[in-house]
N, C-alpha and C positions, 0 to 999 in steps of 0.2 A: 695313287693312278698311272700306272703303266701305258705309254700309249705305243701298241704294238704296229709298227709300221712293215717289218721283215727285214731292216737292214741295220738296225742299231741296237739291239739290245746286249744289253752287260752282264757278266756276273752277279753284279751287287742287283740290278732288277730282278734278275730271277731268283736270287736269294729273299728278297723284300715279297716277291709275289708265293715263293714258295712256302717260305718260312713263317714271314709276316702277314699270309693273308693279304697284300695288297693286291685291290682289283685292276685289273686291264679293260681297255678300250682298242680297237681299232682303229686306225687315223684315217681320216677320208680319202687320203690317195692310196690307203690298202684296201678300203671299200671299191672306190674306183677300178682298181686293177683286177682284184676277183672278178668283179660283175665284167669288164672286158676279159677277161680269161673263159669265163664262163660260156661268153656269146659265143666266142669261136672254136669253144670245146661243142657246143650245141648244133651250129655250122656244120663240123667234121663228123657228128655221129649223123644228120641226116643223110649222109652221103651213101654210096656201096663201097666205099674204100675202107678196109681192115684198120680199125686203130687199136695199137691194143689196150685190152682193159676196159675198152667202150665197149666195142661189138665182137672180140674175141673174149675167149678162155683167158684164163693164167698160166704161167708159169710152164710146162710142156704142153698145155694145151692154148697153147699163142695160138696156134694156124686152125683154130676152130672156132668158125664164125657162130656168133651168137645172134638170133629173130632178132627185129626191133622190140615184138611184143614180150620178151623176155630178159629185157635189158635191164628193168629196176630186180627182177630175181636173181640176176647174176652178182649186182652188188650187196642186196641180204646173204646170196648163198656163202661170197666170199670170206665176209666178215663172220657168220655162223662156223662156217666150217675154219676158218683160220684162228678161230677162239678155243688153242690149244696148251695155253699155259699151263705149267705146273709150279709145283713148290709154294712159299710163303707168298704173302702177298708185298706189294713194293708199298715203301712206306709214304703215306698220306706227304709229305713234303715232294720225293719223288714222283708219287700221281701226280700231282700240280704243276712239277715241272714240267714235265712231258706234256700237257697239256698248252701248258702256257709255249714252248717250244713246238708245237704241233701247228697251233695257231698263226706264231711269228712266221713259219715256211711258209702256210697256205696265203697268208697277206702279200707275200711277192707274187702273187698273181700268175702263177705259172701252172696251177696245178688244174683248174676248168671245173672246180667247185662250185658250186652253188654258196651266196653271201648268208643268207639265210642257214645255211649247216654250220661254217664258222661261227657264225653269232650263238648256235645251239652250246659249243664248246666253251665260247666267251660266259654266256649266263651261267651255266653250270659251273665254271671255275671261278666268279664270283659270287654265286650262290652256296658254294661249299658244298657241290655233288663231286664227289671224287669214286670213279668207278674203283672197282676192285680188279686190281690186276695182277697176276701171279707174276713173279720177278721170272721164272725160267719158261725157256722153251725157244730163245730166241737164237738165231746164226750171226744175226748181224748182218745180212743181205739175204733177199731183198729187204733190207733195212729190217725193222722190230715188229715184224709180220703180228706173232703171237700178240705182244703185251697190247698193240695198237689197237688190234682188232677188239680185244675185251676193252679198251677204252669206247669203241666205237659201239658194242653191244650195249651197255650203258645209253648212248646218244637215241637207238633204236628200239628202246624200253624192255630189252632184255637184260641178263646178267644182273650184276648187282653193284651196289655201290654203298661207301662208307658216307653216314649221312647225320650231324648232330652226334658223332661219336659212334653210332652204331653202323653194324650190318647191315643191308634190307635190300628188297628187290629194288630194281631201277625203276619200275613202272609204277610202282606206288609212290616215289619220291617225285617224279614227273607230273604226275598228276597234283600231289600237296604242292608242288609250285604253279601248278597251273602253266606248263609245259608239254609241248606236244611230241612224242617219238618222231625222228626224224623219218622219213621214208625216204630213203636211198636213191638219187636219180643215175645216169647216166655216169659211170667214170670214179664218181662221190667216196664208193667204198676202196677203192684202189688210192683213191688222194687221201685219204683218210691213216691208212695202215702203211704205205711204201714210203718209210724214211727211217731216221735213226734215232728220234725222237726219245725213247726210251732209255737206250745207251746213254746218248748223249747227256738225261736230263739226271742219272743215275752217277757219273762221271762228272760232269758240271760240279753237284752238291758235295762230291767228294772233293775236287780241286780246290773249293773254296774252305772245306774242312784243311785241306791241305796245308796252304798257307798260314792258317790259324797255328796249327803244330809245328811249323817251321818257325813260328816268332817264340811258340811255349817251348820249344827247344833249345832254344836261347835263353832263353830264360832260365830252366833248368840247367841247364849247361854252367851258367855262369852264377848259380845257386852250388855248384857241385865244384867249381873251380874255385869259390872263396872255401869251401868247406874244407876243401885238400890244400890249402895256401897257393894257391898258383899264380903263375907269371904271365903277367899283361904283357912283356914287352915283344911276346908272340903276336900281339895285336896291334902293332904300331903300325899306323896306315901305310908309312913309306916302304913297308913289309909287303903289303898286297896292294899298293898300284903297282909294285915291280913287276907282278903277275899279269894284274890289268882284267881281270873277271870281276864283274860289277857285283857279282852273289857275293863274291870273296869280301870283297873291300864294304861292302853294305852292312855283313855280317859282325866283321871285327870292330866296324864305328859301333854296331849295336850293344857288341861285347862291351864296350868300354865304358858305352854309358850306362849300361845297366849297373856296372862295377864302381862307377865314378863314386870318389869318396871311401872307398872302404881300404879299414886297415888290418881285413884278412888279406888282400892279396899280397903278393910279392912281385920284385922285378929280378932279372935275370943276375945270379949267383949270389943274390940275398940268401937264401935257403939252398937252392940247387938251380946248375945250370939251364936244366931246361924239364920240362912237363911231358910225359908221356903223351903220345898222338892222341889219344881222346879227349884232351885238353888241349894240347898244343895246335890242334889242327883241327877246331870248330870251326874257324873262318873257310877253311880249304872244302870241308865237308857239307856243313849246314850251307855254304855259298854256294857249292855245286848244285844241290838241291834248288835252293832258289832260284837259282838262273831255269834249271829244269821245269820248275814250276812257270814261269815267265812265258818261257817261252810254249810251256802247255795251255796259258791263258789265251794267249793269242790264237792257237787252232782251234779252242773248245769256243770261243766268240766266234770264230770263221761258220763254223758249224751252227752254232746258233743262231745265227741267221741264214743259214743257206737254203737252197731249193733242194732237196733230198726225192723229191717226185719220180714218178717213173708210168707214163710216157709225160714230158713237157711240154706245154703248149706255148709255142714262138710266137706264130703269126695265125693268121684265118688257114692259112694252107699249108703249116708247118707244125704237126706234132710228131716229135721227136721221141724213140726210146733208146734211152741209153742207161748208166749204169749210177746215178748219182745218188743212189739208197745205198750203194756199197760202203759200209762201216771201218772198212782197212784205214782210213786218217783219221779217224779217235781208235781204234784197236790199236794201234801203233804209239799214241800220244798217251793212252793210259794204260798200258804195259809198260812204257819211259816210265810214267809216273809212280807206280806200283815197284819198280826200281831204289827209283830215289827218294820215297816216300819211306821204304824199308830200310834206308841208310840211316835214317833220323831215326829209328828205334836202335837199331843196332849200333851205332856208335853210343848212345844213350843208356842203354843197358850194359856198357864197358866201364864209363863212370860211374853207375851205380855199384858194378864190383869194385872199383876202384875204394868206394867209398866204405863196403862192408868187409874188404878184406884187408885186416890188419897188417900185413904185411907190406901195402902198400899206402895204405893211409897213415899209419901211424897213430891212429884210433882203435878202441876199443873193441875186438871181434865181433864183428855183425853188429856194431853199435849200442851192445848188451851193455847196461851198468854192471849186470850180474850175469857174468857169459857162465853157461853150464846150465844152470838155474834157469834160466830165461835165451832162447836160441836169437831174439833180437828182430834182425831183419833179413836174416839167412837166407828166409823161405819168400819176402819181395824178389830176393834176383832169382831165386827161381822161375816165379811167376814170368818174371820179365824175360828172362833167356825163354822161358816156354812161347811166349808172342812173336820174337823174334826169328825162332825155328820155323814157327805159323808162316810169317811171313817170306821167310825163305821161300818156301812150298808156294806160297802165293805170287811171286814174285814169276814166276815160270811163264814166259808169254803165253797167253790165250792166242795172238796173233797168227802164230807161226803154225796152229791146225787148221785143219781144212774140211771138211766132208760134205763132199757134194750133196744135192736134194733137186729134186723135180725130175726125177728121169734125167738127170747130167745135164739138164738144161741150165740149173745154176751150179755149176760145176767149182765153183770157188768163193768160199764163206770168209768171214771175216775172224767170226768168234768176238767182236765188238761188246755185245750185251755179256759175257762172262769176265772181259777181260777189265767195264767197267765196277762189277759186281766184286769181284775179286782185290780190285784197286780200295773199293770202300771198307773192304776188309781189312787190310792193310793201313789205311788211315785210324779205322779205329783200335786196333791194337796198338799201334805208333803212337797215338794221343794218352793211351793207357799207360805205355812204360814211359813216356817223357811224365804223365803226374808220378811215376814211382817214383822216379828220379828228383824229383822235385820234394816228394814227400820224405825219402833218404839223406838228401840232402839236410834238410830241415835238423834232423834229427842229429846230423854229423858236426853240424853249426854249433849245435850247443853243447858239445864235449869239447870246443872250443874254447879260451877266456873271455869271461863275459862284459870284459868290459871292451872289447875289439866292437867296432861298429860296422855294418855291412855296406854295400853301396847302394846307391839311389835309387836304383830298380831293383835291386834284389834283397834290398830292405824292408819296400813295400810289398815284396811277394811274400816273402818270410810273415810277416803282420797279419799278412790275408790269409795265412795258413793254420799259423798261432791261434787263431781267433777260433778257429772250429776242429784243429785237432791238436793234440797236447804233446809233447815230448813225452815218448813213451817210457816209461821208469821198468815197467814190469810188462811179461807178456800178456797180449792182449787180443780181441777177436780182429787181426788186422786187416780183414778185406771191408770191414766198416769205416777205419781210417782212410784204406786206400779208396773208398770209392767218394770220400768225402774231401779228398784231394781233387781227384776227378773233378770233381763238379764246379772244385774252386776254377781248375785250370778252365776247364770249359766254359765258367760266368769272366772269366780275367778279361779286363778292362786293355784292349791291344796296345791303345795309344800312351799306356807306359811303359812300354816295350821296343816301340816301333821309332 
């Protein structure tokens, strides 16, 4: 059970709820804060003063006052009109993460929403009722309006949900579960959709996967280093402490532990003076990525516990309009992460090339026993190169673009949702490239003398792969073997690497 109070949610807890289906509950303090915020909001709504989103229109309609008898219609109209998402649905995990993050933001007690409305999201989350949310349509300011509107559609008995693996009308599932559709009161529609929870959900889950990709890249890099008789001298901790970057020092330490006891590795001048950069500079490149991931984690966890609503209820007499919904803090972070994780794939593919290029490796061309008749691992490198090239395009920053909206009232937006989605694609591509490198490195190892022993960590990885993927003696359907290695890498116990 994850207890939500609005200020301490971690990436680990988010993954447990989103991917592990762990239940959630509001803390007692959060319940009090939500009730108090609602009391203040209702007091303001009863007066004659215009309050944005409570008794006014939205966006460029913010100067239009709405009569008291139309306040409920205002909130419903907001949801149905803003449900303009397009594209494929967000994944189940991403929707669960989005719902979790929205509850956590509302738990802070700044949004003026009723407790029973927040608890509806909690119940849906705990019972596995997942709104169908198209992944495209958000500008990342005013938050993720379209995706979150689709979430709220399900709450009011409209739209569709994924329930027990089936896509069905929300009204049917709510009835089956004994839940009454929410009737939105003053400000509640706006409180539910004005935030960055869709883009943060996608990006946070991808960040979790990025940490995994970093550790797996160290593993695949170590396997390649051994297959190429790499030089461990370059990983001496004194070299890296002299520069002082934490990620670099951590990576060098991991590499040495992975190859500990190896009879494949060499030292400086034993075979050659130095290795190519893709081997020698693993601590510098992978380490820079790790530093970026650590920086991003800090920023993402701040956003996971942030109030991103508008307006914000500060006191009985202060309900202020601001711009906390703007996705720029996350858009910049996800663009930064896109560049960093792309580098993991880029250097991994260069190592893969060294394995299959006989002029660089001293091994049979394309690691084929009977080259010519067999192409061996030739096209594995092609496929990896294609993914690296895709990443270069995806790494172009989304945050530098902005298209004004709402009659130029919302004249600068973050494109943070796209920043998160392209980051997700980069992580997927990179993980696949890393698995291709590991697949190829195991083949290369098998061309070395059979009496040599791999390192403590790399030997474990080699055995895991060889349990399900054999040495490729003659050409076979390669994607099947590649997919097996990808699954092995995804299942890998990171405790054996870190």
